[in-house]
C-alpha positions in Angstrom: -4.2 23.6 -0.8 -1.5 21.3 0.7 -1.6 23.2 4.0 -5.3 23.0 4.1 -5.2 19.3 3.6 -2.3 18.8 6.2 -4.3 21.0 8.7 -7.5 18.9 8.0 -9.5 21.9 6.7 -9.8 20.5 3.2 -10.0 17.0 2.1 -7.8 15.4 -0.6 -9.9 14.6 -3.9 -9.5 11.0 -4.8 -9.0 11.9 -8.4 -5.9 14.0 -7.5 -4.0 11.3 -5.5 -2.0 10.0 -8.5 -0.9 13.6 -9.6 0.0 14.6 -6.0 1.8 11.3 -5.2 4.0 12.0 -8.3 4.7 15.6 -7.2 5.5 14.6 -3.6 7.5 11.6 -4.7 5.5 9.4 -2.3 3.8 5.9 -2.8 0.3 6.5 -4.3 -1.2 3.6 -2.4 -0.2 5.0 0.9 -1.5 8.4 0.1 -4.8 6.8 -1.1 -5.1 4.9 2.1 -4.6 8.3 3.9 -7.1 10.0 1.9 -9.7 7.4 2.4 -9.0 7.7 6.3 -9.4 11.5 5.9 -12.8 11.1 4.3 -13.8 9.2 7.2 -14.4 5.9 5.6 -13.6 2.6 6.8 -9.9 2.1 6.3 -9.3 -1.3 7.5 -7.4 -3.3 5.0 -10.4 -5.7 4.6 -12.7 -2.8 3.5 -10.1 -1.4 1.0 -9.6 -4.7 -0.5 -13.3 -5.4 -0.7 -13.6 -2.1 -2.8 -10.5 -2.0 -4.8 -8.9 -5.5 -4.5 -5.6 -5.9 -2.9 -3.4 -2.8 -3.0 0.2 -3.0 -3.2 2.7 -0.3 -2.4 5.9 0.2 -4.3 7.9 -1.6 -1.7 5.5 -4.4 -1.8 5.9 -4.8 -5.6 9.8 -4.8 -5.0 9.3 -7.7 -2.4 6.9 -9.6 -4.8 9.3 -9.2 -7.7 12.2 -10.6 -5.7 10.1 -13.5 -4.5 9.3 -14.3 -8.1 12.9 -14.0 -9.4 14.1 -16.3 -6.4 11.6 -18.8 -7.2 12.2 -18.7 -10.9 8.5 -17.4 -11.4 7.0 -20.7 -10.0 4.3 -19.0 -7.9 5.3 -20.7 -4.7 2.7 -21.3 -2.0 3.3 -19.4 1.3 4.2 -22.4 3.6 4.6 -22.2 7.3 8.4 -22.6 6.7 8.5 -19.7 4.2 6.2 -17.7 6.5 8.7 -18.3 9.5 11.6 -17.2 7.2 10.0 -14.0 6.3 9.0 -13.1 9.8 12.6 -14.0 10.8 13.9 -11.3 8.6 12.0 -8.8 10.8 12.8 -10.4 14.2 9.5 -11.9 14.9 
């Protein structure tokens, strides 16, 4: 079945994503996004958010948790200075 999904001859059933992600040790959100794309749906981030709300990958969760710890869980707003600092991490 995996070979067929990889080859594009079979579609990944959405109800199987969580189990397959565990078996493959991959991020279920990323696998979900790929499955939606494979189904031919609108995969823009906006469309996915409209359907499911904001999806966060495991890496995204780690970033959010670190921001919360660094701010003593004060829920800081994203200021232009903070945005610049984050972008600077990635050389942008």
